[in-house]
Every structure is written in C-alpha cells, then in structure tokens.
C-alpha positions in Angstrom: 128.3 255.5 271.4 128.0 253.5 268.2 129.0 249.9 268.2 130.1 249.8 264.6 132.7 251.5 262.4 133.1 251.1 258.7 135.2 253.0 256.2 136.4 252.7 252.6 139.7 254.5 252.2 142.3 255.3 249.5 144.9 255.8 252.2 147.0 253.1 253.7 145.2 251.2 256.5 146.3 251.3 260.1 145.3 248.3 262.3 145.1 250.4 265.4 142.0 252.3 263.9 139.7 249.2 264.1 141.4 247.7 267.2 141.0 250.8 269.2 137.4 251.3 268.1 136.2 247.8 269.2 138.1 247.6 272.4 136.3 248.4 275.6 136.9 247.6 279.3 134.5 244.6 279.0 136.6 243.1 276.3 138.4 239.9 277.1 139.3 239.4 273.5 139.9 241.4 270.3 140.0 239.3 267.2 141.2 241.0 264.0 141.6 239.9 260.4 144.1 241.5 258.1 143.7 240.9 254.3 147.1 241.4 252.8 148.1 241.6 249.1 150.0 238.4 248.4 152.6 237.7 245.6 150.8 234.9 243.8 147.4 233.6 242.6 146.8 230.2 241.1 150.5 229.7 240.5 151.0 233.1 238.8 153.2 235.9 240.2 151.2 239.0 241.3 153.0 242.3 241.5 150.0 244.6 242.4 146.3 245.0 242.7 143.8 247.8 241.8 140.7 247.9 244.0 137.7 249.8 242.7 134.5 250.4 244.7 130.9 251.1 243.8 129.9 254.6 245.1 127.7 253.0 247.8 130.4 250.5 248.9 130.8 252.1 252.3 127.1 251.8 253.0 127.3 248.1 252.2 130.3 247.7 254.4 128.5 249.5 257.2 125.5 247.2 256.8 127.8 244.2 257.1 129.2 245.5 260.4 125.7 246.4 261.7 124.4 242.9 260.8 127.2 241.2 262.8 126.8 243.7 265.7 123.1 243.1 265.9 123.4 239.3 265.8 126.2 239.2 268.3 125.7 242.3 270.5 129.4 243.0 270.0 131.5 246.0 268.8 132.5 245.6 265.2 134.7 247.5 262.8 136.0 247.1 259.3 138.0 249.2 256.8 138.7 248.4 253.1 141.3 250.0 251.0 140.7 251.0 247.4 143.2 252.2 244.7 146.5 250.7 243.8 148.1 248.3 246.2 151.4 246.4 246.1 152.5 243.1 247.7 152.4 243.4 251.4 149.8 246.2 251.6 146.7 245.8 253.8 143.5 245.6 251.7 141.0 244.8 254.5 141.0 245.1 258.2 138.2 243.7 260.3 137.9 243.5 264.1 135.5 242.3 266.8 135.7 242.6 270.6 134.0 240.3 273.0 134.1 239.2 276.6 135.5 235.8 275.4 137.7 234.6 272.5 135.3 232.1 271.0 132.6 234.5 270.3 135.1 237.1 269.0 136.7 234.6 266.6 133.3 233.4 265.3 131.9 237.0 264.8 135.1 238.1 263.0 135.1 235.2 260.7 131.4 235.8 259.9 132.1 239.5 259.3 134.9 238.8 256.8 132.8 236.3 254.8 129.8 238.8 254.8 132.1 241.6 253.5 133.5 239.4 250.7 130.0 238.4 249.7 128.2 241.7 249.8 130.5 244.7 249.5 130.8 245.8 245.9 134.6 246.2 245.6 136.3 244.7 242.6 139.9 243.6 242.3 142.2 243.8 239.2 145.4 241.7 239.5 148.5 242.7 237.7 150.8 239.7 237.1 154.6 239.5 236.8 154.3 238.5 233.2 152.6 241.9 232.4 149.1 240.5 232.0 146.2 241.6 234.2 142.7 240.4 235.0 139.6 241.3 237.0 138.8 238.9 239.8 135.2 237.7 240.5 133.4 239.7 237.8 
C-alpha cells in the first residue's frame, strides 16, 4: 500500500479524501491543512480566484508528498484545486497521520510550505472593484 496520495482536481475538494487516505490504526493524530479562498488580499476585496496548473503539476505535488513521507516515515496526502473558485472554496487540502501530534503537525506544516514553493500552480485574483492580477508571477 502506498504511503502517499496526490491529486490536482478541477472538482470541489472533499477533506475526507485525504483524511481517510492517511489514517491507519497506528495513527494517534491526523493533522490536516485547508487552504480556503478568502475575501481579501492586502486590503482589497477579493471575489474569486482562477487557479491554473502546469501540465506536470500533479507530478510535482506527488514529489512533495513523497519527500515528506520519506523524511518522516509517515502517510501523507495532498489535493489542489484548479479552475474558478469563489470565497469559501477549498483550494488546497493536505494531511499527515502520525503516532503522535507533534510529528504530524511538523510534517504537515513542512508539506504545505513545500507545495507552495515547488508546485507550478498560478493564481489570478479577481477583485471587488473589477480589477484582476496574477499572484507570484
């Protein structure tokens, strides 16, 4: 059985997908991160986001999960949404299961930072005033 799961999806994300993947009978803790579209950025009202992914983005996401799984020996999962999202939608879900909470928290935090740094997914914000901009290009 694989210890990692990674997927890029244009469908709405479901937290149970990653939670159920990482959980096992040895798990004393499942730590999950949910990246949610918020209604503001730098004092400007945000109404929606468009996420676009490089064709190899899922491979990069898988590599991030594998890196954390290899370093920690834990079960790791992540799913990132692409397409048009509105305020309140889930954009990223990441989860790690471990025998103890401290190692699960640390591994999940490291996973999210690695995903943000390495996975080629780009975000265009649409503001309440009608303007839009790409973030991080």
